[in-house]
C-alpha positions as CSV (number, residue, x, y, z in Angstrom):
1,X,-19.8,-85.1,8.3
2,X,-17.1,-83.5,6.2
3,X,-16.2,-86.8,4.6
4,X,-19.7,-87.2,3.5
5,X,-19.8,-83.8,1.9
6,X,-16.5,-84.5,0.1
7,X,-17.9,-87.8,-1.2
8,X,-21.0,-86.1,-2.5
9,X,-18.8,-83.5,-4.3
10,X,-16.8,-86.2,-5.9
11,X,-19.9,-88.0,-7.2
12,X,-21.2,-84.6,-8.5
13,X,-18.0,-84.0,-10.3
14,X,-18.1,-87.4,-11.8
15,X,-21.8,-86.9,-12.9
16,X,-21.1,-83.4,-14.3
17,X,-18.2,-84.8,-16.4
18,X,-20.2,-87.8,-17.7
19,X,-23.0,-85.4,-18.7
20,X,-20.6,-83.0,-20.3
21,X,-19.3,-86.0,-22.2
22,X,-22.6,-86.3,-24.2
23,X,-21.9,-83.1,-26.2
24,X,-18.2,-83.8,-26.1
25,X,-18.8,-86.5,-28.7
26,X,-18.9,-83.7,-31.4
27,X,-15.5,-82.1,-30.6
28,X,-13.8,-85.5,-30.0
29,X,-15.1,-86.8,-33.4
30,X,-13.8,-83.6,-35.1
31,X,-10.4,-84.0,-33.5
32,X,-10.3,-87.7,-34.5
33,X,-11.3,-86.9,-38.1
34,X,-8.6,-84.2,-38.3
35,X,-6.0,-86.5,-36.9
36,X,-7.0,-89.6,-38.9
37,X,-6.9,-87.6,-42.3
38,X,-3.6,-85.8,-41.9
39,X,-1.0,-86.7,-39.4
40,X,-1.9,-90.2,-38.8
41,X,-2.5,-90.8,-42.5
42,X,0.9,-89.3,-43.3
43,X,2.5,-91.7,-40.9
44,X,0.6,-94.6,-42.6
45,X,-1.4,-95.5,-39.5
46,X,-4.8,-94.7,-41.0
47,X,-6.3,-94.3,-44.5
48,X,-7.2,-90.8,-45.7
49,X,-10.8,-90.1,-46.6
50,X,-10.9,-90.3,-50.4
51,X,-13.1,-87.3,-50.9
52,X,-11.2,-85.1,-48.6
53,X,-9.2,-82.8,-50.9
54,X,-9.9,-79.3,-49.5
55,X,-6.8,-79.4,-47.2
56,X,-6.6,-78.9,-43.4
57,X,-7.4,-75.2,-43.2
58,X,-11.2,-75.6,-43.5
59,X,-11.1,-78.2,-40.7
60,X,-9.3,-75.8,-38.5
61,X,-11.8,-73.1,-39.2
62,X,-14.7,-75.5,-38.4
63,X,-13.3,-77.5,-35.6
64,X,-11.3,-74.9,-33.9
65,X,-14.1,-72.8,-32.5
66,X,-16.1,-75.9,-31.6
67,X,-13.3,-77.5,-29.7
68,X,-12.3,-74.2,-28.1
69,X,-15.8,-73.5,-27.0
70,X,-16.2,-77.0,-25.5
71,X,-12.9,-76.8,-23.8
72,X,-13.8,-73.6,-22.1
73,X,-17.2,-74.9,-21.0
74,X,-15.6,-78.1,-19.6
75,X,-12.9,-76.1,-17.8
76,X,-15.4,-73.5,-16.4
77,X,-17.6,-76.3,-15.1
78,X,-14.8,-78.2,-13.5
79,X,-12.9,-75.4,-12.0
80,X,-15.3,-74.8,-9.0
81,X,-15.9,-78.6,-8.6
82,X,-12.2,-79.3,-8.3
83,X,-11.9,-77.3,-5.1
84,X,-14.5,-79.4,-3.2
85,X,-13.1,-82.7,-4.0
86,X,-9.8,-82.8,-2.0
87,X,-8.1,-84.7,-4.9
88,X,-4.7,-83.5,-6.2
89,X,-5.3,-81.2,-9.2
90,X,-3.5,-83.6,-11.7
91,X,-5.5,-86.5,-10.5
92,X,-8.8,-84.6,-10.6
93,X,-8.3,-83.3,-14.2
94,X,-7.2,-86.8,-15.5
95,X,-10.2,-88.5,-14.0
96,X,-12.4,-85.6,-15.2
97,X,-11.1,-86.1,-18.7
98,X,-11.6,-89.8,-18.6
99,X,-15.2,-89.4,-17.3
100,X,-15.9,-86.9,-20.1
101,X,-14.6,-89.4,-22.7
102,X,-16.9,-92.2,-21.3
103,X,-19.9,-91.5,-23.6
104,X,-17.6,-91.4,-26.6
105,X,-16.1,-94.8,-25.6
106,X,-19.5,-96.3,-25.2
107,X,-20.5,-95.1,-28.6
108,X,-17.4,-96.6,-30.1
109,X,-18.0,-99.9,-28.4
110,X,-21.7,-100.0,-29.4
111,X,-21.0,-99.1,-33.0
112,X,-18.8,-102.2,-33.4
113,X,-21.5,-104.5,-32.2
């Protein structure tokens, strides 16, 4: 009976993280835009957006609160779920992050088709 309850909690945690991944598309995109226009462009790995000439500070002002708010939401939703799964904490948080990124990865794959 206990194994069945643990399995349900694991599936619940997976479902919650995938559902949280839908609004996570916005902060993930903001972080990618920030990274691709400044540090990765400085290293020559990406091309900078030609119209992006305001600098990095406005992006920190816009993206910072969005990423922070989503991070707090994701953490507060996963904290009680982690206790019921009997997974080691590092494994739970890694799997939760991968499940949360799943909708973004699906959008990336679909956009290339």
